[in-house]
C-alpha positions in Angstrom: 6.0 -71.9 -33.2 8.8 -75.2 -33.9 12.4 -74.5 -32.8 13.5 -74.9 -36.4 11.2 -72.2 -37.2 12.1 -70.0 -34.1 15.7 -70.2 -35.4 14.8 -69.3 -39.0 13.0 -66.3 -37.8 15.4 -65.2 -35.6 18.0 -65.0 -38.1 16.0 -62.9 -40.5 15.0 -60.5 -38.0 18.4 -59.7 -36.3 19.7 -59.7 -40.1 17.0 -56.8 -40.7 18.5 -54.8 -37.9 22.1 -55.2 -37.7 24.3 -53.8 -40.4 27.3 -55.1 -42.2 30.6 -54.3 -40.9 31.6 -50.7 -41.6 34.7 -49.2 -42.1 36.9 -47.8 -39.5 36.1 -44.4 -38.1 32.7 -44.7 -39.5 29.6 -45.5 -37.0 27.6 -48.4 -37.5 24.3 -48.0 -38.8 21.1 -50.2 -38.8 19.7 -51.5 -41.9 16.1 -52.3 -43.1 17.1 -54.1 -46.8 15.6 -57.2 -45.0 12.6 -56.2 -43.2 9.8 -55.8 -45.0 6.0 -54.5 -44.5 3.6 -57.4 -43.8 -0.4 -56.7 -44.5 -0.7 -59.5 -42.1 -1.3 -58.9 -38.5 2.0 -60.0 -36.8 1.9 -63.1 -34.4 1.9 -62.1 -31.0 5.9 -63.2 -30.2 6.6 -61.1 -33.4 5.2 -58.0 -31.4 7.1 -58.7 -28.6 10.4 -58.8 -30.4 9.9 -55.9 -33.0 8.9 -53.9 -29.3 12.5 -55.3 -27.8 14.5 -54.4 -30.9 12.9 -51.0 -30.9 13.9 -50.4 -27.3 17.4 -51.6 -27.7 18.0 -49.6 -30.7 17.0 -46.4 -28.9 18.8 -47.4 -26.0 22.3 -48.1 -28.0 21.4 -44.5 -29.4 21.1 -42.8 -26.3 24.5 -44.5 -25.0 26.4 -43.7 -28.4 25.3 -40.0 -28.2 26.7 -39.8 -24.3 23.4 -38.4 -22.7 24.6 -40.0 -19.5 25.9 -37.2 -17.4 28.5 -37.7 -14.5 27.0 -35.8 -11.6 27.8 -35.5 -7.7 25.1 -32.8 -7.1 23.1 -35.6 -5.1 26.1 -37.9 -4.2 29.5 -39.1 -5.1 29.8 -41.1 -8.3 26.3 -40.3 -9.3 24.7 -39.9 -12.7 21.6 -39.0 -14.6 20.6 -38.6 -18.3 20.2 -35.6 -20.0 16.9 -36.3 -20.9 14.8 -32.9 -20.8 12.7 -32.1 -23.9 10.2 -30.4 -25.8 7.0 -31.7 -23.7 8.9 -33.6 -21.6 10.8 -32.5 -18.1 14.0 -33.4 -17.0 12.7 -36.6 -14.4 10.1 -37.8 -17.0 12.7 -38.5 -19.4 15.1 -40.0 -17.0 12.4 -42.1 -15.8 11.6 -42.9 -19.5 14.9 -44.1 -20.0 15.2 -45.9 -16.6 12.3 -48.2 -17.6 13.3 -49.3 -21.1 17.1 -50.0 -19.9 15.4 -52.3 -17.5 13.3 -54.0 -19.6 16.3 -54.7 -22.1 18.3 -56.1 -19.2 15.5 -58.0 -17.7 14.6 -59.9 -21.1 18.0 -60.4 -22.1 19.4 -61.9 -19.1 22.7 -63.5 -20.6 23.5 -60.7 -23.2 26.9 -59.4 -22.7 26.3 -56.3 -24.9 23.6 -54.8 -27.0 22.9 -52.8 -30.2 24.8 -52.1 -32.8 26.9 -49.8 -30.7 28.0 -53.1 -28.6 27.2 -51.4 -25.7 28.5 -53.4 -22.4 26.0 -55.0 -20.0 27.8 -53.7 -17.4 27.5 -49.9 -18.5 23.7 -50.4 -19.1 23.3 -51.7 -15.5 25.9 -49.0 -14.0 23.8 -46.1 -15.9 20.4 -47.0 -14.6 21.5 -47.7 -11.1 22.8 -44.4 -11.0 20.0 -42.6 -12.6 17.6 -44.1 -10.6 19.1 -43.0 -7.0 20.3 -39.4 -8.6 16.4 -38.6 -10.1 14.8 -40.3 -6.6 17.4 -37.9 -4.2 16.5 -34.9 -6.7 13.0 -35.4 -5.8 12.1 -32.9 -2.9 10.2 -35.6 -0.6 12.9 -37.5 -0.4 14.8 -37.9 3.1 18.2 -37.8 1.2 17.4 -35.0 -1.0 19.7 -31.7 -0.9 19.0 -28.5 -3.0 20.9 -28.7 -6.3 20.5 -28.1 -9.9 17.4 -30.4 -10.7 14.5 -30.5 -8.2 11.1 -31.9 -9.1 8.6 -33.7 -6.8 4.7 -33.6 -5.9 2.9 -32.2 -5.2 2.9 -31.1 -8.6 1.6 -31.4 -12.1 3.4 -34.2 -13.7 5.5 -36.2 -10.9 3.2 -39.2 -11.7 5.0 -39.2 -15.1 8.5 -38.8 -13.6 7.8 -41.6 -11.2 6.0 -44.5 -13.2 9.2 -45.5 -14.9 11.3 -45.3 -11.7 9.4 -47.7 -10.0 8.7 -50.1 -12.9 12.4 -50.1 -13.7 12.7 -50.9 -9.7 10.7 -53.6 -9.5 11.8 -55.2 -12.6 15.6 -55.4 -11.6 14.6 -55.5 -7.8 17.0 -58.9 -8.0 20.0 -57.0 -9.3 19.7 -53.9 -7.4 21.2 -52.7 -3.9 18.5 -52.5 -1.0 19.5 -48.9 -0.6 18.8 -48.0 -4.4 15.3 -50.1 -3.8 14.5 -48.2 -0.6 15.2 -44.7 -2.3 12.4 -45.6 -4.9 10.1 -47.2 -2.2 10.0 -44.3 -0.1 9.0 -42.1 -3.0 6.8 -44.2 -4.6 4.7 -44.2 -1.0 5.2 -40.2 -0.6 4.0 -39.8 -4.5 1.1 -41.9 -4.1 0.1 -39.9 -1.0 0.2 -36.9 -2.7 -2.1 -37.9 -5.0 -5.0 -37.6 -2.1 -5.7 -34.0 -3.5 -8.8 -32.4 -5.5 -9.2 -34.2 -8.9 -9.5 -31.3 -11.5 -12.6 -31.1 -13.9 -12.8 -29.1 -17.2 -13.7 -30.3 -20.8 -13.5 -27.1 -22.9 -10.5 -25.7 -24.5 -8.3 -27.6 -22.3 -9.2 -31.2 -20.6 -8.0 -32.2 -17.5 -8.9 -35.8 -18.5 -5.1 -36.2 -19.3 -4.0 -35.4 -15.9 -6.2 -38.1 -14.1 -4.8 -40.9 -17.0 -1.2 -40.1 -15.6 -2.1 -40.5 -12.2 -3.7 -43.9 -12.0 -0.7 -46.0 -13.0 1.1 -44.7 -9.8 -1.4 -45.2 -7.4 -2.1 -49.1 -9.2 1.3 -49.8 -8.9 1.9 -48.6 -5.2 -1.5 -50.2 -3.9 -0.3 -53.5 -5.7 3.3 -53.6 -5.4 2.8 -52.5 -1.6 -0.4 -54.6 -0.8 0.4 -54.5 3.0 1.5 -51.2 3.5 -1.4 -49.2 5.8 -2.2 -46.9 2.8 -2.6 -49.5 0.6 -6.6 -49.5 0.3 -6.4 -45.9 0.0 -4.5 -46.1 -2.9 -6.1 -48.5 -4.4 -9.5 -46.6 -4.2 -8.0 -43.3 -5.7 -6.6 -45.6 -8.5 -10.3 -46.2 -9.2 -11.4 -42.7 -8.8 -9.0 -40.7 -10.9 -9.6 -43.5 -13.4 -13.6 -42.8 -13.4 -12.7 -39.2 -13.7 -10.6 -39.3 -16.6 -13.3 -40.0 -19.1 -16.2 -38.2 -16.9 -19.4 -36.9 -18.2 -22.0 -34.5 -17.6 -24.8 -37.7 -17.3 -22.1 -39.7 -15.2 -22.9 -37.5 -12.3 -26.5 -39.2 -12.2 -25.5 -42.3 -13.6 -26.7 -45.1 -11.2 -24.4 -48.4 -12.5 -22.2 -49.7 -10.4 -18.6 -49.4 -11.0 -16.4 -51.5 -8.4 -19.3 -52.0 -6.0 -20.2 -48.5 -5.8 -22.8 -46.3 -8.0 -20.9 -44.7 -10.7 -22.4 -41.1 -9.6 -20.6 -41.8 -6.0 -17.3 -41.9 -8.1 -17.8 -38.8 -10.1 -16.5 -35.3 -9.1 -15.6 -34.0 -12.3 -16.6 -33.2 -15.7 -13.9 -33.8 -18.1 -15.0 -35.2 -21.8 -17.9 -34.1 -23.9 -21.0 -35.4 -24.0 -20.3 -37.8 -27.2 -17.0 -38.5 -25.5 -14.5 -36.1 -27.4 -11.8 -34.3 -26.0 -10.4 -31.1 -26.4 -6.8 -29.9 -25.4 -4.7 -27.0 -26.6 -7.9 -25.8 -27.6 -8.6 -28.0 -30.5 -9.2 -31.9 -31.0 -5.9 -32.7 -30.3 -6.1 -36.4 -30.7 -3.1 -37.3 -28.7 -5.0 -36.6 -25.7 -8.0 -38.2 -27.0 -5.9 -41.5 -26.4 -4.4 -40.3 -23.0 -6.3 -43.2 -21.3 -3.5 -45.4 -23.0 -1.8 -44.8 -19.5 -4.8 -47.3 -18.0 -2.9 -50.1 -19.4 0.1 -49.0 -17.2 -2.4 -49.3 -14.3 -3.6 -52.6 -15.3 -0.4 -54.5 -15.9 0.3 -53.3 -11.9 -3.2 -55.3 -11.2 -2.0 -58.6 -13.6 1.5 -58.7 -12.4 0.5 -58.8 -8.7 -2.4 -61.0 -9.2 -5.3 -58.9 -8.8 -8.3 -58.1 -10.7 -7.8 -55.2 -13.0 -10.7 -52.6 -11.5 -13.7 -51.9 -13.5 -12.9 -48.4 -13.4 -10.2 -48.9 -16.2 -13.3 -49.8 -18.6 -15.3 -46.9 -17.9 -16.5 -45.4 -21.3 -13.6 -47.2 -23.0 -15.2 -49.6 -25.5 -17.8 -46.7 -26.2 -15.1 -44.4 -26.9 -13.3 -46.7 -29.5 -16.8 -47.4 -31.0 -17.8 -44.0 -31.3 -14.9 -41.7 -31.6 -11.1 -43.3 -32.2 -11.9 -45.9 -34.4 -12.9 -43.2 -37.0 -9.5 -41.7 -36.3 -6.9 -44.7 -36.8 -6.0 -44.8 -40.4 -4.5 -48.0 -42.7 -0.9 -47.3 -41.4 -2.0 -47.3 -37.8 -1.4 -43.6 -37.8 -3.9 -41.2 -35.8 -5.6 -38.3 -37.8 -5.4 -35.1 -36.4 -8.5 -33.3 -37.8 -7.0 -29.8 -36.7 -3.8 -30.3 -37.7 -0.7 -32.0 -36.4 0.5 -30.6 -32.9 3.2 -32.8 -32.3 5.8 -34.9 -34.8 4.6 -36.6 -37.6 4.2 -40.1 -38.5 5.6 -41.3 -35.0 2.6 -43.4 -33.9 2.9 -42.0 -30.4 -0.6 -43.5 -29.8 0.0 -47.1 -30.6 0.2 -47.4 -26.4 -3.6 -46.9 -26.9 -3.8 -49.5 -29.0 -2.1 -52.0 -27.2 -4.2 -51.3 -24.6 -7.0 -52.0 -26.0 -5.4 -55.3 -27.7 -4.2 -56.6 -25.0 -6.4 -55.3 -21.7 -9.7 -54.6 -23.2 -9.5 -57.9 -26.1 -10.1 -55.4 -29.1 -8.8 -57.6 -32.2 -9.4 -54.7 -34.4 -7.1 -52.1 -32.2 -4.8 -54.5 -32.3 -4.7 -55.0 -35.9 -4.2 -51.3 -36.2 -1.3 -51.7 -34.1 0.1 -54.5 -36.0 0.5 -51.7 -38.5 1.8 -49.0 -36.4 4.2 -51.1 -35.3 5.6 -52.1 -38.1 5.8 -48.5 -39.6 7.5 -47.0 -36.6 10.1 -50.2 -36.7 10.6 -49.4 -40.2 11.3 -45.7 -39.8 13.8 -46.5 -37.1 15.8 -48.8 -39.5 16.0 -45.9 -42.2 17.3 -43.5 -40.0 19.7 -46.1 -39.4 21.2 -44.6 -35.8 18.3 -46.1 -33.5 16.4 -42.5 -33.0 13.6 -41.6 -35.1 14.7 -38.8 -37.0 15.5 -36.2 -34.5 16.8 -33.8 -37.8 13.4 -34.3 -39.4 11.2 -32.4 -36.8 11.8 -29.5 -34.4 9.9 -31.1 -31.8 11.5 -34.6 -32.1 14.7 -33.6 -29.9 16.0 -36.5 -27.7 14.3 -35.6 -24.7 10.9 -35.6 -26.4 11.5 -39.1 -28.2 12.3 -40.5 -24.6 8.3 -40.7 -24.7 8.6 -43.2 -27.2 10.6 -46.4 -25.6 8.7 -46.0 -22.4 5.5 -46.7 -24.4 7.0 -49.3 -26.4 7.8 -50.8 -23.0 4.9 -50.8 -21.5 3.4 -52.2 -24.8 6.0 -55.3 -24.6 4.8 -55.8 -20.8 1.4 -55.8 -21.8 1.9 -58.3 -24.6 3.9 -60.2 -21.9 1.3 -60.6 -19.0 -2.0 -60.5 -21.2 -3.2 -62.7 -23.8 -4.4 -60.7 -26.9 -7.4 -61.9 -28.6 -7.5 -64.3 -31.6 -6.0 -62.1 -34.6 -8.6 -60.8 -37.4 -7.8 -59.8 -40.9 -7.3 -56.1 -41.2 -9.9 -55.5 -43.9 -12.2 -56.8 -41.1 -10.7 -54.7 -38.5 -10.7 -51.5 -40.8 -14.3 -52.1 -42.1 -15.7 -51.4 -38.6 -14.0 -47.8 -39.2 -16.3 -47.2 -42.4 -19.6 -44.5 -41.9 -20.1 -40.9 -41.4 -19.2 -39.3 -38.2 -20.2 -36.1 -36.8 -18.5 -34.3 -33.6 -19.9 -31.1 -32.9 -18.0 -30.1 -29.7 -15.1 -30.4 -31.2 -16.6 -29.0 -34.6 -15.1 -32.0 -36.7 -16.8 -34.4 -39.3 -14.9 -37.3 -40.4 -16.1 -39.9 -43.4 -14.6 -43.4 -44.0 -14.8 -46.3 -46.6 -12.6 -48.5 -48.3 -10.9 -46.0 -50.5 -11.0 -42.8 -48.6 -10.8 -40.9 -45.3 -12.1 -37.5 -45.6 -12.3 -35.0 -42.5 -13.5 -31.6 -42.5 -13.0 -29.0 -39.6 -15.1 -26.2 -38.8 -12.8 -25.1 -35.8 -12.6 -21.4 -35.4 -8.7 -21.8 -35.1 -8.0 -24.5 -38.1 -10.0 -25.3 -40.8 -7.7 -28.0 -42.5 -9.6 -30.5 -45.0 -8.1 -33.8 -45.8 -8.8 -36.3 -48.3 -6.8 -39.1 -47.5 -6.3 -42.1 -49.7 -7.2 -45.3 -48.1 -6.5 -49.1 -49.3 -5.1 -52.0 -47.8 -2.9 -52.9 -50.7 -1.0 -49.7 -50.5 0.7 -50.5 -46.7 3.3 -52.6 -48.0 4.3 -50.0 -50.6 2.9 -46.6 -49.6 3.2 -44.0 -52.9 3.5 -41.0 -50.7 1.2 -39.3 -47.2 -0.5 -36.0 -46.9 0.9 -34.6 -43.9 -1.6 -32.8 -41.2 -0.9 -29.5 -42.2 -3.1 -26.8 -41.2 -3.6 -25.0 -43.9 -4.2 -28.6 -45.8 -7.5 -27.4 -48.3 -8.0 -24.0 -47.3 -7.8 -20.6 -48.3 -5.6 -17.5 -47.2 -6.6 -14.1 -48.7 -6.3 -10.3 -48.0 -8.3 -8.0 -48.2 -7.5 -4.1 -49.1 -10.5 -1.5 -49.1 -10.6 0.1 -52.6 -9.7 4.0 -52.9 -7.4 3.9 -49.7 -6.2 6.8 -47.7 -2.9 7.5 -48.1 -0.6 7.0 -45.0 2.4 8.6 -43.3 3.9 9.0 -39.7 5.8 11.6 -38.6 9.1 9.9 -38.6 9.0 7.8 -41.5 11.2 4.7 -41.3 12.3 3.5 -44.7 12.3 -0.4 -43.9 9.2 -0.5 -42.1 7.1 2.6 -43.6 3.4 3.6 -42.5 1.9 2.1 -45.7 2.5 -1.3 -43.6 -0.7 -0.5 -41.5 -3.1 -0.9 -44.5 -1.4 -3.3 -46.5 -3.9 -6.2 -45.4 -0.9 -7.9 -44.9 -0.9 -9.2 -41.3 3.2 -10.1 -41.3 4.5 -6.9 -42.4 4.5 -3.7 -39.6 5.2 -0.1 -39.0 8.0 0.8 -36.6 8.3 4.1 -35.2 10.7 6.7 -35.0 13.1 8.6 -34.5 15.3 6.3 -32.7 17.2 3.4 -34.1 16.2 1.0 -31.7 18.1 2.6 -28.4 16.1 2.2 -25.3 14.2 5.8 -24.2 14.1 6.6 -27.7 10.3 5.5 -28.3 7.3 7.5 -28.2 6.5 9.6 -25.3 4.1 12.4 -24.3 7.1 14.7 -25.0 7.9 12.9 -28.1 5.2 11.5 -29.6 5.2 9.6 -33.0 1.7 9.4 -34.9 0.3 8.1 -38.0 -1.9 9.9 -40.2 -4.6 8.9 -42.7 -5.7 11.4 -45.6 -8.8 10.6 -47.5 -9.7 12.1 -51.2 -13.2 12.8 -49.7 -14.1 13.0 -46.3 -15.4 9.6 -44.3 -16.9 8.5 -41.4 -15.8 6.8 -39.0 -16.9 5.3 -35.6 -14.2 2.8 -34.8 -10.4 2.3 -34.5 -9.3 -1.5 -35.1 -5.9 -1.8 -34.3 -3.7 -4.8 -34.7 -0.2 -4.4 -33.0 3.0 -6.6 -33.3 2.9 -8.9 -30.6 4.3 -6.9 -27.2 5.8 -4.5 -29.2 2.4 -2.3 -30.1 1.7 0.9 -28.8 0.4 1.5 -25.3 -1.0 4.9 -25.2 -3.0 6.3 -28.0 -4.6 9.9 -28.6 -7.1 9.7 -31.7 -7.4 13.1 -33.6 -9.5 14.2 -36.5 -9.0 17.1 -39.0 -10.5 18.9 -42.2 -7.2 20.1 -43.6 -4.6 18.2 -41.8 -3.4 21.0 -40.0 -5.7 21.9 -36.8 -6.7 18.8 -35.2 -9.7 17.8 -32.9 -8.9 15.2 -30.0 -11.7 12.7 -30.2 -10.4 10.2 -27.5 -7.4 8.6 -25.7 -7.3 5.0 -24.8 -4.7 2.6 -23.5 -3.8 -0.6 -25.3 -2.8 -4.2 -24.8 0.3 -5.3 -26.0 -0.9 -8.4 -27.6 -4.3 -8.8 -28.8 -6.3 -7.1 -31.9 -8.5 -4.4 -30.3 -11.5 -1.9 -31.5 -11.8 1.3 -29.9 -15.1 3.1 -30.1 -15.1 6.9 -30.9 -17.4 9.6 -31.2 -19.3 8.9 -34.8 -17.2 11.6 -37.1 -16.9 12.8 -40.2 -13.5 14.1 -41.8 -11.0 13.7 -44.7 -8.0 13.5 -41.9 -7.5 11.2 -38.8 -4.6 10.6 -37.0 -3.1 8.6 -34.1 -0.8 9.9 -31.6 1.3 7.4 -29.7 2.3 8.5 -26.6 3.8 5.3 -25.1 4.6 1.9 -26.0 5.2 -1.8 -25.0 8.5 -3.3 -24.7 9.0 -6.6 -23.2 13.1 -5.9 -22.8 12.7 -2.4 -21.6 9.3 -1.6 -20.5 9.7 1.7 -18.9 12.2 2.7 -21.8 10.6 1.6 -25.1 12.7 1.1 -28.1 9.8 2.2 -30.7 5.9 1.0 -31.2 5.2 -1.0 -33.8 1.7 -2.0 -35.8 1.3 -4.5 -37.8 -2.3 -3.1 -39.2 -4.5 0.0 -38.1 -7.9 1.6 -39.9 -10.8 3.9 -39.3 -14.0 1.9 -40.1 -17.6 3.5 -39.7 -19.5 -0.3 -39.0 -17.4 -2.6 -36.8 -19.6 -5.7 -37.4 -17.4 -7.1 -40.3 -14.3 -6.1 -38.1 -15.8 -8.0 -35.0 -16.5 -11.1 -36.9 -13.3 -11.3 -38.8 -12.0 -14.7 -37.8 -15.5 -16.4 -37.2 -16.7 -19.4 -38.6 -20.5 -19.9 -39.0 -21.2 -23.7 -39.0 -24.2 -24.8 -41.4 -24.4 -28.6 -41.8 -22.8 -31.8 -41.2 -25.2 -34.4 -42.6 -24.8 -38.2 -43.9 -25.9 -38.5 -47.4 -26.3 -41.5 -49.6 -28.4 -43.5 -46.6 -25.4 -42.8 -44.2 -22.7 -43.9 -46.9 -21.7 -40.5 -47.6 -21.3 -36.9 -45.9 -21.8 -33.1 -46.9 -20.2 -30.0 -44.5 -20.9 -26.8 -45.3 -19.6 -23.4 -43.7 -18.9 -19.9 -43.9 -15.9 -18.2 -43.0 -15.5 -14.0 -42.3 -12.3 -12.9 -43.0 -10.3 -9.2 -42.4 -11.4 -6.6 -44.6 -15.3 -7.4 -45.3 -15.0 -10.8 -47.3 -17.0 -13.7 -46.8 -16.2 -17.7 -47.6 -18.4 -20.0 -48.4 -17.5 -23.8 -48.1 -19.0 -27.0 -49.1 -17.3 -30.4 -49.0 -19.1 -33.4 -50.2 -17.8 -37.1 -49.8 -19.6 -39.6 -51.8 -19.8 -42.8 -51.0 -17.0 -43.9 -53.4 -13.6 -42.5 -54.1 -14.8 -39.4 -54.9 -15.0 -36.1 -52.8 -16.2 -32.7 -54.2 -15.0 -29.3 -52.9 -16.7 -26.4 -53.4 -16.1 -22.8 -52.3 -16.8 -19.0 -53.4 -16.0 -15.4 -52.3 -18.5 -12.4 -51.3 -17.4 -8.9 -51.1 -19.0 -7.1 -48.0 -17.2 -4.1 -49.1 -15.4 -2.2 -52.1 -12.1 -3.9 -51.8 -8.9 -5.5 -53.8 -8.9 -9.1 -52.4 -5.9 -10.8 -53.0 -6.5 -15.1 -52.6 -3.3 -16.7 -52.5 -3.0 -20.7 -54.1 -6.4 -22.3 -52.9 -6.9 -25.6 -51.9 -3.4 -26.6 -51.1 -2.0 -29.8 -50.5 1.3 -31.7 -49.7 2.6 -34.9 -50.2 5.6 -36.3 -48.0 6.8 -39.2 -46.5 8.7 -40.1 -43.1 12.2 -41.4 -43.0 12.3 -45.0 -44.5 9.4 -44.3 -47.2 10.6 -41.5 -49.4 10.0 -42.0 -53.0 9.8 -39.1 -56.2 6.3 -38.2 -56.2 5.2 -38.6 -60.2 2.6 -35.9 -61.6 0.6 -36.6 -64.8 -1.6 -33.9 -65.9 -4.0 -32.3 -68.2 -5.8 -28.9 -68.8 -8.3 -29.5 -66.1 -6.7 -32.6 -64.4 -3.8 -33.7 -62.3 -2.9 -37.3 -61.4 -0.2 -38.2 -58.6 1.7 -41.2 -58.7 -1.2 -43.0 -60.0 -2.8 -42.7 -56.1 -5.0 -39.7 -56.1 -6.4 -37.8 -59.0 -8.1 -34.3 -59.2 -10.3 -32.7 -61.6 -11.5 -28.9 -61.8 -14.3 -27.3 -63.4 -11.7 -24.8 -64.7 -8.2 -24.9 -65.9 -5.5 -25.8 -63.3 -2.4 -23.4 -63.2 0.0 -24.4 -65.6 3.3 -24.8 -62.8 2.5 -27.2 -59.9 5.4 -28.7 -58.3 5.3 -32.6 -58.4 4.8 -33.1 -54.5 1.9 -30.5 -54.3 -1.6 -29.4 -55.6 -3.5 -26.3 -55.5 -6.6 -25.5 -57.5 -5.8 -22.1 -58.5 -2.7 -19.9 -58.2 -2.4 -16.5 -56.5 -5.2 -14.0 -58.0 -6.1 -10.8 -57.0 -9.7 -9.5 -57.4 -11.3 -5.9 -57.6 -14.7 -6.3 -56.4 -17.9 -4.0 -55.3 -19.7 -4.7 -52.2 -22.2 -7.6 -52.7 -20.5 -9.1 -55.4 -19.6 -13.0 -55.7 -16.3 -13.8 -57.1 -13.6 -16.4 -56.8 -15.9 -19.5 -57.3 -14.1 -22.8 -57.8 -14.4 -26.6 -57.3 -12.7 -29.7 -57.9 -13.3 -33.2 -57.2 -10.8 -35.3 -55.6 -10.7 -39.1 -56.6 -8.6 -41.4 -54.2 -6.8 -44.5 -55.1 -7.2 -43.7 -59.1 -4.5 -44.3 -61.6 -3.9 -42.0 -64.2 -5.8 -42.8 -67.2 -9.0 -42.8 -65.4 -8.3 -39.5 -64.0 -7.8 -38.1 -68.0 -11.1 -39.7 -68.8 -13.4 -38.6 -65.9 -11.7 -34.9 -66.8 -14.3 -34.9 -69.5 -17.1 -36.0 -67.1 -16.6 -33.3 -64.5 -18.7 -30.2 -65.9 -20.0 -27.3 -64.3 -23.4 -27.2 -66.0 -24.9 -23.7 -64.9 -24.1 -21.3 -61.9 -26.9 -20.6 -59.5 -28.0 -17.4 -57.9 -26.2 -16.2 -54.8 -22.6 -17.6 -55.8 -23.8 -21.7 -55.9 -23.6 -23.9 -59.0 -24.6 -27.3 -60.6 -22.3 -29.9 -61.0 -22.4 -32.9 -63.1 -19.9 -36.0 -62.5 -18.8 -39.5 -63.1 -17.5 -41.9 -60.7 -17.3 -45.6 -59.9 -20.8 -45.5 -58.7 -22.4 -43.5 -61.8 -23.1 -40.7 -63.3 -24.2 -37.7 -60.6 -26.0 -34.4 -60.9 -26.4 -32.3 -57.8 -26.6 -28.6 -57.1 -24.4 -26.9 -54.7 -26.1 -24.0 -53.0 -23.9 -22.2 -50.1 -26.7 -19.7 -49.1 -29.7 -22.5 -48.2 -30.3 -22.8 -44.8 -29.8 -26.5 -44.1 -29.3 -26.5 -40.5 
């Protein structure tokens, strides 16, 4: 870049970041008026500059908030950052900030002040030094440690995360820190590295141990390279490779003979931390942030590169295959990552950008670089729009200051990777995105994904969450996106309650008007009954001397062999006596039980035919007063004869996830058992073009009154910096949102639908008989479609006929032509 071009760019870049003069007494604000999203991939020098600007804005906000705390807890004139938050403990938050401060100071050696808040250089240097010292001495392994408010240190779960920012900050500012501070960091580096001489964890179901391995390798890499003349350096280097290889260990790896860093792979493997298809499960779902936890391999690779040694082969283990087979299917047109089972951290903060940067810089993956460029621009635009330097703390309960400190730490490592590795030649984003097109089926995490140039369709049949996402995609929308669909867990789902017809009358000994006994049979898990007679005073709960009871009276005798109980969490009954009666006066005891305080429970009783059943409660759970409970609380309770339906409630039975149209389309089918004896059948058919068909039907397994909430709900939204009104256009059976997404139903749509939302049917109650099919619905979702085309196609989407067993024959027209196909919910296609 020529000097003139560089000067012009710098002027434009700064004008995009700083605000004009503000009124006296008003805090300065960033502005984004001069910053525009760029469809082309950013040049390497531009990416480095944006990373530094992100860091500077965040550090300025940290100082403006006054997050640095003066403290004498470890030594006089000490201090630290109040940086704990959701998912981030105190040492880790401080470590994150120390790295950010160090990178900023090191890369701008002549700057005397920073950020829109005009923070003096001397203050940043002072706070960095004092935080480094206090956090190091708070570590129990420090020879200078003394017991105080903050204590941390290995061997423990996340000590490496607390160390990595400290060691790099000290290294980067080595020429400017005093020897005593450097000695504190050096001592801890050695001791914490030694603590990683421990058993490597193993586990891939529900909660992976992969992330534990990935966050330990960078510290070992740093110790082995920075202190290469240390007697333990060779062992740290070996441990670094071992932890790295086991981060992505599969069952087959234990028998593999290929050489990795001079040894057969099997010799390294002591764990099984990922599924055979390289998907990773955490938090008992496909929490895809952890799918990208190998982003920390970039931090380890950086240590080898900076200190002049080859990057180990261990960091390449399954890395390229994971991108090819898994993660490239997840990254969207804006650089964000798809959450197929729902968002579990903050939305649109692009936390997986370090993963893309690692692949881009260290693995020479040009496609990952194209997605990184998008993510980098999006997060910078968001920060500028918020205006203070943070990412919108008020917009999310999980985006507190401590949690946000993870972001500048990752930006800092991204910057350093770009500085010390040469990325491959850039490719056009269209070329990068085409690599993700196709249908992907991931049976272990129970998700299927279909990608093409118009859309991304994701379907989950996980037992806990079954969101359906139809996300419009097209490169041309990047610079001016109309809106986004958040990763809501109820997206595209159903919600219902089922109450048996002719339910029993229900009453309790002490009736509570605010929480009456009838609540236990209303089918609503949010309501509950509260026992009497007390008003919530400790010791007034049910007891053997003063029991409360719930009584069920039927018009005619019924047969029961099970009691189904759903307590209110932590406050349910503890001891139960189950009784029956013919007249409601003289009772026979059938059995006695002890109940847990949380989970739904089914108790077997002798099969009994009677008009009246009663449950006496003689003890209760109470977390605050376990020996003197205040009352007992029950959400749902019923007597049933056949517990099959009750035991299957919530179960999801997978039928098929297949590629169609010569691999250019995808069809997914499953069924879900709902409490109260209702089965829902779902089929999602993603066609090779812009259209996706969603169809569902319900079947009653007993006579019941079933209320189905608004079906197939979707919500449009936007993160800070991208807000704009959603424009709604509609007809009787069609609706279009901002000329971006169209919906055409086979039946009339609800009359009232908010502009930023969509749902297929409004709340309905069905009186159904056992074996009856009901609630049949279908909609075609057209991605990237203008309103006029949606209106035209409304006449081309038709229900031709109903099929037996709740199925249907549909006809529709798309850009590929007219199609007619059957949706048979019950045919065995596995």
